[in-house]
C-alpha positions in Angstrom: 23.0 -11.8 4.3 20.5 -14.2 2.9 21.8 -17.7 2.2 22.3 -18.7 -1.4 20.7 -21.7 -2.9 21.2 -23.6 -6.1 18.3 -23.0 -8.5 18.5 -26.5 -10.0 17.7 -28.3 -6.8 14.4 -30.2 -6.7 11.7 -28.0 -5.1 9.7 -31.1 -4.0 12.3 -31.6 -1.2 11.0 -28.5 0.6 7.2 -29.1 0.3 4.6 -31.7 -0.1 2.0 -31.6 -2.9 -1.5 -30.9 -1.6 -4.8 -30.8 -3.5 -6.7 -29.7 -0.4 -4.5 -28.8 2.5 -5.9 -30.0 5.9 -7.5 -27.3 7.9 -7.5 -24.8 5.1 -10.3 -22.3 4.8 -12.7 -22.9 2.0 -12.6 -20.8 -1.1 -16.0 -19.3 -0.2 -14.3 -17.9 2.9 -11.4 -16.4 1.0 -12.0 -13.0 2.6 -11.1 -14.5 6.0 -7.8 -15.7 4.6 -7.1 -12.3 3.1 -4.7 -13.5 0.4 -2.1 -11.5 -1.6 -1.4 -13.0 -5.0 0.4 -12.3 -8.3 4.1 -12.5 -8.9 5.1 -8.9 -8.3 3.3 -8.2 -5.0 4.3 -11.7 -3.7 7.9 -11.3 -4.6 8.0 -7.9 -2.9 6.5 -9.5 0.3 9.0 -12.4 0.2 11.9 -10.0 0.0 10.5 -7.9 2.9 10.5 -8.4 6.6 6.8 -9.3 6.7 5.8 -12.5 8.4 4.1 -14.8 5.8 1.9 -17.5 7.3 1.3 -19.6 4.2 2.2 -19.9 0.6 0.3 -21.7 -2.2 2.4 -22.1 -5.3 2.4 -24.1 -8.5 5.2 -26.6 -9.1 6.3 -24.6 -12.2 6.7 -21.3 -10.3 8.3 -23.0 -7.3 11.2 -24.0 -9.4 11.7 -20.5 -10.7 15.0 -18.9 -10.0 13.6 -15.9 -8.2 11.1 -17.7 -6.1 12.7 -21.0 -5.0 15.4 -19.6 -2.6 12.9 -17.1 -1.1 10.3 -19.8 -0.5 12.8 -22.1 1.0 13.9 -19.3 3.4 10.3 -18.6 4.3 9.8 -22.3 5.1 12.8 -22.2 7.4 11.2 -19.3 9.2 8.0 -21.3 9.8 5.8 -20.6 6.8 3.6 -23.4 5.6 4.3 -24.2 1.9 1.7 -26.0 -0.3 2.3 -27.0 -3.9 -1.0 -26.8 -5.7 -2.2 -26.7 -9.2 -3.4 -23.6 -11.0 -7.1 -24.7 -10.6 -6.7 -24.7 -6.8 -5.2 -21.3 -6.9 -8.1 -20.0 -9.0 -10.5 -21.4 -6.3 -8.6 -19.7 -3.5 -8.4 -16.3 -5.3 -11.9 -16.6 -6.6 -10.7 -16.3 -10.2 -8.1 -13.7 -9.5 -5.0 -13.3 -11.7 -2.7 -15.3 -9.3 0.1 -16.0 -11.8 0.9 -19.2 -10.0 1.3 -18.0 -6.4 -0.7 -16.7 -3.5 0.3 -16.0 0.1 -1.3 -15.3 3.5 0.6 -12.4 5.1 0.4 -11.6 8.8 -1.6 -8.3 9.5 0.2 -5.1 8.5 2.2 -3.5 11.3 1.4 0.2 11.2 3.9 2.8 12.2 3.6 5.0 15.2 2.9 8.6 14.0 5.8 10.1 16.0 8.2 7.5 14.5 6.8 8.2 11.0 7.3 11.9 11.4 10.9 11.5 12.8 11.7 9.2 9.9 10.3 11.6 7.4 12.2 14.6 8.8 15.5 12.8 8.0 14.8 13.8 4.4 15.1 17.5 3.4 11.6 18.9 2.6 9.7 15.7 3.3 6.2 15.0 2.0 3.5 13.1 3.9 0.1 12.2 2.4 -2.9 12.3 4.7 -5.9 10.3 3.5 -9.2 11.6 4.9 -11.5 8.6 4.8 -10.5 6.6 1.7 -12.9 3.6 1.7 -12.0 1.9 -1.6 -9.0 -0.4 -1.2 -8.2 0.0 -4.9 -7.9 3.8 -4.4 -5.7 3.4 -1.3 -3.5 0.9 -3.0 -3.1 3.2 -6.0 -2.3 6.1 -3.7 0.4 4.1 -2.0 1.9 3.0 -5.3 2.0 6.6 -6.6 3.3 8.0 -3.4 6.2 5.6 -3.2 7.1 6.0 -6.8 7.3 9.8 -6.4 9.3 9.7 -3.2 6.7 10.4 -0.5 8.0 9.8 3.0 4.8 8.4 4.6 1.1 8.1 4.7 -1.4 8.8 7.5 -4.9 7.1 7.5 -7.7 7.1 10.1 -8.9 4.0 11.9 -12.6 4.8 11.5 -14.7 5.0 8.3 -11.7 4.2 6.1 -10.1 1.2 4.7 -6.9 -0.2 6.2 -4.1 -2.2 4.6 -5.8 -5.3 3.2 -4.7 -7.9 0.7 -6.5 -5.9 -2.1 -4.5 -2.8 -1.1 -1.3 -4.9 -1.2 -2.2 -6.2 -4.6 -2.9 -2.8 -6.1 0.1 -1.2 -4.5 2.2 -3.9 -6.4 5.1 -4.1 -4.0 5.2 -0.3 -3.1 3.7 -1.1 0.4 7.0 -2.7 1.5 8.8 0.7 1.1 6.1 3.0 2.5 5.6 3.9 6.1 1.9 4.1 7.1 0.5 5.3 10.4 -3.1 4.5 11.3 -4.4 7.1 13.8 -7.5 7.3 16.0 -8.0 11.1 15.4 -6.9 12.4 12.0 -7.2 16.1 13.0 -5.0 15.5 16.0 -2.5 13.9 13.7 -2.7 17.0 11.5 -2.0 19.2 14.5 1.0 17.0 15.4 2.3 17.4 11.8 2.0 21.2 12.1 3.9 21.2 15.3 6.6 19.2 13.6 6.9 21.9 10.9 4.7 20.6 8.1 2.5 23.0 6.1 -0.8 21.3 5.5 -2.4 21.6 2.0 -5.9 20.2 1.5 -7.2 19.3 -2.0 -10.7 20.5 -2.8 -12.7 22.0 -5.7 -14.1 24.7 -3.4 -11.2 27.2 -3.7 -9.8 29.7 -6.2 -6.2 28.8 -5.3 -5.0 26.5 -8.1 -2.5 23.7 -7.7 0.1 24.9 -10.1 0.0 28.4 -8.6 1.0 27.1 -5.2 4.5 27.1 -3.8 5.1 23.6 -2.3 8.4 24.3 -0.6 9.4 23.0 2.8 7.8 20.1 4.7 4.5 19.3 3.1 1.4 17.5 4.4 -1.0 16.8 1.5 -4.6 16.0 2.6 -6.8 14.1 0.1 -10.5 13.6 0.6 -12.7 10.5 0.4 -14.5 9.3 -2.7 -17.5 11.4 -3.4 -17.4 13.4 -0.1 -14.0 15.0 -0.3 -12.5 16.6 2.8 -14.6 16.6 6.0 -15.5 20.1 7.3 -13.2 19.8 10.3 -10.2 18.5 8.3 -10.7 21.3 5.7 -10.8 23.9 8.5 -7.5 22.5 10.0 -5.6 22.8 6.7 -3.2 25.7 6.3 -4.2 26.2 2.7 -6.7 24.7 0.2 -5.7 24.0 -3.4 -7.7 22.9 -6.4 -6.8 21.0 -9.6 -8.1 23.0 -12.5 -10.6 21.1 -14.7 -11.8 22.3 -18.1 -14.0 19.5 -19.2 -17.6 18.6 -18.1 -16.4 16.1 -15.5 -16.8 17.8 -12.1 -14.3 15.8 -10.1 -11.6 13.2 -10.2 -11.1 9.8 -8.7 -9.3 10.1 -5.3 -6.2 8.3 -6.4 -6.0 10.2 -9.7 -6.3 13.5 -7.9 -3.6 12.5 -5.4 -1.3 11.5 -8.3 -1.7 14.9 -10.0 -1.2 16.8 -6.8 1.9 14.8 -5.8 3.4 15.2 -9.3 3.1 19.0 -9.0 4.8 19.0 -5.6 7.7 17.0 -6.9 7.8 18.7 -10.3 8.5 22.0 -8.6 11.3 20.5 -6.6 12.9 18.7 -9.5 12.6 21.4 -12.2 
């Protein structure tokens, strides 16, 4: 159980004000720091088991009832706390919407694929999303957020030619990352084979099929493969799918954003199960 703290204690007792913390990376090298910022994603990270290396926070937010006890606990666990002004945070985040706080989180610890599958199978008729080469961190973050909101049990991403879990992904996921199991694999098609052996039926989303999404029966354990931006599914991945499905489009736009297509497909999967 987390210790309780009085919210009216003076936050200055746990940190020292700093206009330019010694040894800090310059704002120009912000990419090297890989910051997560904004109240919602930071609050989710503070409540999780993730190791946080450093916190930059305004005095006003530091005294906030939600943040103060969590920041104090983080300091007790070895996190460096710097009270800074809003201008300094704007420099660190390169003008991002920091809302008074930014953190440097330790690198994301990916799940082993076998552990992810075993965890997923504890749920009746589990759903796992397989992202085939998503390169845009905003798309991956949006996919994670949608997947967690709809009840997906896990996500599988490749190591090569695809984005991993970065601070931008954390920001876009808006806290959902802390409740989503993600495995990063060397060979995506070997991972698909392993999912098949575990009883998952693999569906690939593509425009090149007459089988429509809403005409497909998504019962049992489902592995939903979504393709990369622009390229879609790779030929080998498409070949390894048990069934290909298409989202019917009636307008002049030929395709959808990867995260939007994933959201539509996942909604149909869970719509069938709910209603």
